[in-house]
Structures are given as structure tokens and as C-alpha cells.
C-alpha positions in Angstrom: 0.0 0.0 0.0 2.7 2.4 1.1 4.6 1.3 -2.0 1.7 2.6 -4.2 2.3 6.1 -2.9 5.8 5.8 -4.3 4.4 6.6 -7.7 5.0 10.3 -7.5 6.6 12.7 -9.9 5.9 16.3 -10.4 6.2 18.6 -13.2 6.9 22.2 -12.3 9.8 25.1 -12.8 11.3 27.8 -15.2 14.1 30.5 -15.9 15.8 34.0 -16.3 17.6 36.9 -18.3 16.0 39.9 -19.9 16.0 40.3 -23.7 14.7 43.4 -25.3 13.3 41.7 -28.4 11.8 38.3 -29.2 14.6 36.0 -30.3 13.9 34.3 -33.7 16.6 32.3 -35.4 17.1 33.6 -38.8 17.7 30.3 -40.4 15.2 28.2 -38.5 13.3 25.9 -40.9 9.6 26.5 -41.1 7.6 24.2 -38.9 4.5 22.5 -40.4 2.0 21.8 -37.6 0.0 18.6 -37.8 -3.6 19.0 -38.9 -6.3 18.8 -36.3 -7.7 15.6 -37.9 -4.3 14.0 -37.6 -4.0 15.1 -34.0 -7.4 13.5 -33.3 -6.3 10.3 -34.9 -3.2 10.1 -32.8 -5.0 11.0 -29.6 -7.5 8.1 -30.1 -4.7 5.9 -28.7 -5.1 7.5 -25.3 -6.4 4.4 -23.4 -3.4 2.3 -24.5 -1.1 5.2 -23.7 -2.5 5.5 -20.2 -1.9 1.8 -19.6 1.7 2.3 -20.7 2.0 5.3 -18.4 0.8 3.2 -15.5 3.4 0.6 -16.3 6.0 3.4 -16.3 4.8 4.4 -12.8 5.2 0.9 -11.6 8.8 0.7 -12.9 9.6 4.1 -11.4 8.2 2.9 -8.0 10.2 -0.3 -8.1 13.4 1.6 -9.0 12.9 4.1 -6.1 12.9 7.2 -8.3 10.5 8.9 -5.9 9.8 8.1 -2.2 6.4 7.8 -0.5 7.3 10.6 1.8 8.1 12.9 -1.2 4.8 11.9 -2.9 2.8 12.8 0.1 4.7 16.0 0.8 4.2 17.2 -2.8 0.5 16.3 -2.6 0.1 18.4 0.6 2.1 21.3 -0.9 -0.1 21.5 -4.1 -3.3 20.4 -2.5 -4.4 17.8 -5.1 -3.3 14.6 -3.3 -4.1 11.6 -5.6 -3.5 13.6 -8.8 0.2 14.0 -8.1 0.9 10.2 -8.4 2.3 10.0 -11.9 5.5 9.2 -13.6 6.7 10.1 -17.1 8.5 12.7 -19.2 9.0 14.0 -22.7 11.6 12.0 -24.6 14.7 13.5 -26.3 12.9 12.9 -29.6 9.7 14.5 -28.3 11.6 17.6 -27.1 13.5 17.9 -30.4 10.1 18.1 -32.1 8.8 20.6 -29.5 11.9 22.8 -29.7 11.4 23.1 -33.5 7.8 24.3 -32.9 9.0 26.8 -30.2 11.9 27.9 -32.4 14.3 27.4 -29.5 17.6 29.1 -30.3 20.9 30.3 -28.8 19.4 33.6 -27.7 16.8 31.9 -25.5 16.7 31.5 -21.7 14.8 28.2 -21.3 12.9 26.9 -18.2 11.6 23.5 -17.5 8.9 23.7 -14.8 8.8 20.2 -13.3 12.2 19.2 -14.6 12.4 15.8 -12.9 15.8 14.2 -13.7 16.9 17.3 -15.6 17.1 15.6 -19.0 15.3 18.3 -20.9 17.3 21.1 -19.2 20.5 19.4 -20.3 19.2 18.8 -23.8 18.3 22.4 -24.2 21.8 23.5 -23.2 23.7 20.8 -25.1 21.7 20.3 -28.3 20.2 23.7 -28.8 23.0 25.7 -27.1 20.5 28.1 -25.3 22.0 31.1 -23.5 20.8 29.7 -20.1 18.6 26.7 -19.0 16.8 26.5 -15.6 15.1 23.5 -14.2 12.8 23.5 -11.1 11.8 20.2 -9.5 9.9 19.6 -6.2 11.1 16.1 -5.4 14.5 16.1 -3.8 15.5 12.6 -5.0 14.9 13.5 -8.6 16.5 16.9 -8.2 19.6 15.1 -6.7 19.8 12.8 -9.7 19.5 15.9 -12.1 22.4 17.5 -10.2 24.5 14.4 -10.6 23.8 14.3 -14.3 24.9 17.9 -14.6 28.1 17.2 -12.7 29.0 14.7 -15.4 28.8 17.5 -18.0 31.0 20.2 -16.5 31.0 22.2 -19.7 27.3 22.9 -19.3 27.4 24.0 -15.7 28.0 27.8 -16.4 24.7 27.9 -18.3 22.5 25.5 -16.3 20.8 26.1 -13.0 18.8 23.3 -11.2 16.5 24.3 -8.3 14.7 22.1 -5.8 11.4 23.8 -5.0 8.0 25.0 -6.1 7.9 26.2 -9.7 5.1 28.8 -8.9 6.9 30.3 -5.9 6.8 34.1 -6.1 10.5 34.5 -5.2 11.5 32.5 -8.3 9.6 34.8 -10.6 10.4 38.1 -8.8 12.8 40.6 -10.3 16.3 39.1 -10.2 14.9 35.6 -9.5 15.9 32.7 -11.7 12.6 32.7 -13.6 12.3 36.4 -14.0 13.9 36.7 -17.4 13.0 33.4 -19.2 12.0 33.6 -22.8 10.8 30.0 -23.4 9.0 27.7 -20.8 8.1 24.0 -20.9 5.6 22.8 -18.3 5.0 19.1 -17.8 1.6 19.8 -16.3 -0.7 16.9 -17.0 -1.7 16.4 -13.4 -1.3 19.9 -12.0 -4.3 21.2 -10.1 -6.6 23.9 -11.5 -5.3 26.3 -8.7 -1.7 25.7 -9.7 -2.5 26.2 -13.4 -4.2 29.5 -12.6 -1.2 30.6 -10.5 1.2 29.7 -13.3 -1.0 31.6 -15.8 -0.6 34.7 -13.6 3.2 34.1 -13.5 3.3 33.8 -17.3 1.4 37.0 -17.7 3.8 38.9 -15.4 7.0 37.6 -17.1 7.6 40.4 -19.6 10.5 38.6 -21.4 8.6 35.3 -22.0 7.7 34.8 -25.7 6.3 31.3 -25.8 5.0 28.6 -23.3 4.4 24.9 -24.0 2.3 22.9 -21.5 0.8 19.4 -21.5 -2.3 20.5 -19.8 -3.9 23.6 -21.4 -4.3 26.7 -19.3 -7.9 27.2 -18.0 -7.8 30.5 -19.7 -5.4 31.8 -22.3 -2.9 34.0 -20.6 -3.4 37.7 -21.2 -1.2 38.9 -24.1 -0.9 35.4 -25.6 -2.5 33.4 -28.3 -2.9 29.6 -28.4 -1.5 28.0 -31.5 -3.8 25.4 -33.2 -3.4 22.4 -33.5 -1.3 21.3 -30.5 2.1 19.7 -31.1 2.1 15.9 -30.8 5.3 15.0 -28.9 6.7 11.6 -27.9 6.5 11.0 -24.2 8.1 8.1 -22.2 4.8 6.3 -22.0 4.0 6.6 -25.8 7.6 5.6 -26.7 7.2 2.4 -24.6 3.8 1.6 -26.2 4.5 2.5 -29.9 8.2 2.2 -30.2 9.5 4.3 -33.1 6.1 5.1 -34.5 5.4 8.8 -34.8 2.6 9.0 -32.2 2.7 11.5 -29.4 0.8 13.3 -26.7 -0.6 16.7 -27.6 1.4 19.7 -26.2 -0.4 23.1 -26.1 1.6 26.1 -27.3 0.9 29.7 -26.3 2.7 32.5 -28.2 2.9 36.1 -27.1 0.7 38.2 -29.4 2.7 40.5 -31.7 0.7 43.5 -30.6 1.2 42.5 -26.9 -2.5 42.6 -26.3 
């Protein structure tokens, strides 16, 4: 029973550095979003994908990725108890696809809110050579593993910051905070509570340097000054990779882009 509570993972954090203009790579290839009908076809696999996700939870529990104490502590912190028991993450292939949609480039300050083992943060710094990458993770055990991974890549350390804490904490987003100047944010938010999503919406609205946000769970309302791109971007996740192997089937990621007129 207690072992069942071990199935906890969170998805939270973000980033910093003020840019006066929206960075756009001059030579970035045009991205062709999938049609809505194609997205619907892919999302019809949701029941099998959920079964694969539960298998991933069981493996994570057995491997001790997250402890029961951490699971319960995170649940109390965010106030949505059973909803926090999940395990999974975007794969390197999935993030490569998402980064193309977001036009991630060297000028960007990237944040992963709910950074888990830190793989996306390191990929953003290593593969896409972003100016800075920040990861925020609530579970100490996962944060510690992310720190260990970063230590094995000393060349990335000057540009990567890993934080163990609450991704919506006001001090992280305040002026001078690590998330105050981010330009691109990724939120692995499938099981975030409505209250947390609303708080993150407010944080996004207040982050003047932020140009684009990607989130697994759509915001309850579109952040003021942003437009949601349609259709969502289907990205490979750990649970879909396990189920479908190399097939191009993913979980929809919602993308919000700052409106050009700033309204």
C-alpha cells in the first residue's frame, strides 16, 4: 500500500535573463504543424497510452525514483493529493520536435517547470545551445539525480541552474529571480491542479521577457497577451515511446505564443 504512494513525480519550474526583443533564429526551418484531424487520430490511442503510463509508474516505483514521503509531501504542498501520483516525461525525440515548434535558439533563456531528472534542461543546453537553462523540481530525490547528471557534464554548468522547489513560488519569478527573465518555458503539467495552473497563468502574464510557453495541460484561460496555436504539437513521451516504439505517435502539447501587438 505504502509502495503505491511511491508513484510520485511532479512537473513544475522555469528561468531568467531579460531580452529586449523576441529571439527568432534567422535560419530556422519553417515548422509544419499537424492538422487537427491528424491530431485527433493520434489522440485516439489515449487508453493504451494511459496503460503504458501506469506501467512506467510501476517501474519508477520499483526503481525508487520517488519516495512515498516525497509523494505525500508534494501532494500536501499543491493540495491535489491523488492527482500527483504519476511518472513520465518527454523523450529526447519529443523535445526535439517541440523545440522546433517553439523555435528554440541560442538567444533563449529556457525553463523546464517540473524538470524531474533534468534531461530536458541538459538537452536544451547541449543540443540547442541556449544562453541559459533552468530546471525546477519539487522532489529532492529526482533533483539530486539531475544535479548528478549535470556534474557529469561540467562544460554545461555555467549555463544550467537546477532548483529544488515550487515552480510557482513568487520569489523565483520576482525581479532578479531565476525565472524572472526566461524567454521559453516548458511545463509538464498533465496532473497539475486547477489552482496551480491558474497561478502559473498569472506568473506567465507577469513575465515580460517570455515569448512562448508549452504545456501538457492547457491553461484554464489563455494568458493575457498570448494566443494559443492550433493544433497542439504531438510529442513523444516516455509512455508513448514504450507503447508505440519508433512510431510517430505523441501526446498533444499546447503552445501559447505572445501576441505580436502585446494585447
